N, C-alpha and C positions, 0 to 999 in steps of 0.2 A: 161558094162565097168568094168575092173578089178581094184584092188587096186593100181597096178603099174601104170595103165593109169591115175589114179586120183592123183598120187603123184606129188607134185610140182617139176618143173624142175629148175635146178640151173640157176642163172642169166647168160645171154650170156657173160657179161664181165668177170665173174669169170672163165668160161670155157676157154675163150681166154687167160686169165692170167695163168691158171693152166697148160695146157698141149699143147697149140698150138705152133707149130714151127715157128720161124721167117724166112720168105722167104729170101734167100740170095740176090735175086734181089732187095729187099727193104733195107736190112741191110747194104749192101755195099754203096749205095748212101747216106743213113742216116749217116753213119760214116764219109764219105767224106764231107758231108755238115757240120757236127759238127766240123770236123777238119778245114774246110774253115773259120768258124766263130771264132774258138779258136786260131788258129795258129798266126794270126796277133797280137792278144792281148798278146800271149806268147812271140812273138818276141819283142813287146814293153817292156815287163818286162825284157827280157833277155838283151836288149840293154840299159837299164836304168843305168846311172853311179851312183850306190849305194854309192860308197865311197865318192863322192863329192856332193851327193844329198842335205844334209843340207845347204851347202854353196850356191848351186845354187838356192834353194828355198828362201834363204834370200837375193838374189840379188834384188836391187830396182826395176828393170824393171818387174821382176816376181811378186813381191808383189803389184806393182801398177796395173798391168793388172788383177791380181786376185781380188784385192779390187774393181776395176771398174766393173769387171764382176759380182761380188756378189751384188754390189749396183744396177746396172742397171737391172739385172735379177729379183731382189726383187721388184724394182719399176715397172717393166713391169708386173710382176705377180699381184701386187696390182691394176694396171690399168685394167688388164684382169678381175680381180674379180669384180671391180666396173661396168664394161661394159658387161662382159660375163655372169655373173649370171642372171641378168635381161633378157638378150637375150635367155639364155637357158630356163628360166621359160616361156618366151613367146612362144618358139618353142614347149615346152612340154605341156602347159596347155591351150593355146589359139588357137582356130580354126579361120583361116583367109585365104582369097584367096592368093595363091602364097606361102603358107608355105613351100612346098617342094622345091620351087625355092630358098627361103631364106636359107633353111637348106643346099642346095647344094652350095650356095655362101659362107656360113660360112665355109664350109670345103675346099674351093678352096685353101687357103694357105697351106694345107697339101700336095697337089700334085703340086702346082706351084713352079717352080724353084726359090729359094730364091733371086737370082740375078734379076729375073724378078720382084719379089716383091719390091726390092729396087728401080728399075727403076720406077715402078708404084708409089711408095711413093714420089720419086722426082717430078714426074709429077703432084702430088697433093699438096705436102707440100713444094716444092722448091720455090725459090723466084719468079719464073715465073709460078708456078703451079696454079691449080684451087683455092686452099685455101691459099697457101703459100704467094702469092703476097698480098692478103688482110691482112693476119696476119702481114706481114712485114710493110706495109704502115700504118695500123691502130694501131697496138700495138708494132711495132718494134721487133716482135718475129721472129727469124730465127731458123729453126729446122735442116736443113741439116748440116752435119759435126759438130754436137754438141753432148754433152752427152745426151741431151733430144732426139736427133735424134736416138741415140742408143736404148734408152728405147722404142721409137715408133716402130723402126724396129723389136725389139725383141717381143714386144706385138703383132705385126701384124702376125708373124709366129707362135706364141705360143698360141694365144687365142682359136683357134679351139680345142685344146686338152682339155681345161677347159670346153668349151661349150658342147662338146660331152659327157664328163664324167658327168657333172651336169644334162644335159638333160636326160641321161640314168637313173640317180638316181631319178630324178623327176618322170619319167614314171613308175619306179618300186615302188615308195612310195605309201603308203595306203592313199587314199583321205579321208577316214572316219575321221581321226584325224582333218584334216582341216575343214571338215563339222561340226564336233562336236564343234570346237572352234568358228566357225561362228554362230552356234546355241546358244552358250553361250554369244554371244554379242561381240566377238572380231572383230575388224576391219580388213580390208584386210592387212594393213601393219603389224599390231600386229600378225595376223595369219602367215604371211610370215616369220617374224623375230623370233617368239617364237615357231612355230610349223613346218613350212616347212623346214627352214634351219636346225634345229636339226635333222629332219628326214633324210635329204640328206647329213648330215655332213660327213660320210665316203666317199661318192662319190665326195663331194666338196673338201675334203682334198686331195684325190687322184688326182683329176683334177688340183688342185693348184700346187701340187708337180711336176706333169708331165709338167705343163706349165712352172714352174720355171726351170726345167731341160732343156727343149727345148730352153728357152730364154738364158740360160747359154751357150749353145752350138751353138747359131746362128752365122753364118759367112757371107753368101752371101748378104742378105739384109742389114746387118750392114755395110759391106765394101763399098757397092754401095751407100747407102743413107747417112751414117755418116762418111765414110772415115776411115783412119787408122792412127790416131794421138796419139802418146804415151801420157798417162796421161789424155786424153780427150775422145777419142773414141776407143782406142786400147784395146779390150777385150782379153780374153784368146785365143779363136780360132784365132783371128787376129795375136796375138803374136806368136802363133805356126807357122802360115804361114810365118811370117817375119823371125822367127828364122831358118827355114829350109834353107834359103838362106845364112845364115852367121854362125850359130852354131847349128849343128844337135843335139848335146847332150842337148842343151837348149830346143830345140823343143821336144825332148823325155821327158824331165822333165815336161814341160807344158802339154804335152799329158797325162802323167801319172796322173797329178792332175785331169784332166777332166775324165779320166777313173775311178779313185777312186770315184769321185762324182757320176758318172753314176751307178757304182756298188752299192753305198750306196742307191741311189734312188730306184733301183730295189729291193734291200733287204728290204727297208721300205715298198714297195708296194707288196711284195710277196703274202700276204694274199688276195690281190685284184685280182691277175691274176692266182694264182695257187690254185686249189682246192684239198683238201686231198682226198685220195682214200676211 
C-alpha cells in the first residue's frame, strides 16, 4: 500500500460543500418551497397598517384579548408542567406493560384536529359529560365556556410538546449522577428535584416554551369547548377570526402580534434545533 493510499480522505460532508453542484431538479422545488412559506408572512407584513399600528394595538379589545391569551397560555403551561413532567419521567425511566401505547396516546393531540379535541373535552367535562356532571353536582364547578375551560383546552393540545421534549432529555441524561446521589443517601424525591431536573433543564425549558407557544396559538379546541366571549374566553386567535368578518386591518394587526411571538420563540430556541457546522 502506497503513502497516497494510506492518506486520510477528506470528510464526505466537506467534499459535498466544496465542489458539488446543486442539481437544478432539487434547487427549483427548494426555492419554490421556501417562497411558499415566506410569501404569506411577507404579505402579512406588507398589509400591516403601520401608520395606525400604535392606535390599533391600544384598542381595548386587542389589549383584552392579548392579556387573556398571555394569562391562559401561562396557566396552561404551568398545568402541563405539573402533569407532564411526571408523565415524561414515567415514560422515560419506568418499564411497564403498554408503555408504547401510553406514549402513542400522549402524542394523539399532536395529530388530532383541535375541533375534535374540543368536542372530546365537552363529552368529558361538559355538564352532561363523564366528569363534568359530577363536578357540577358535587362542587358546583362548570368548565365549558369559562376562562378555566380555555386553560384546559390549551393544556390538552399543548402538553404533548412538553412531554416529548422532557422525555427526550431524560433519555439522553447520564444516569450515573442519579445513581451517585442515591448511593450518597439521597431519597428519590431529592434526587429528582436536585439532580434529575437540573440535568434536563435545557430540554425542560425548551419544552415549556414550545408548550406555551402552542397554547398561545390554540384555536379549534378553545372555540369548541370554551366559546368566543370577549373578556372571558376570546383569546388572540379567536379575536383574529372574529375581526376577519368586520375589520380586516384589525385581524392583520392581531396576526402580526402572534407572528412576532412565534418568531421570538424560534429565535430563543435556535440553539436547540440548529446545530453549527
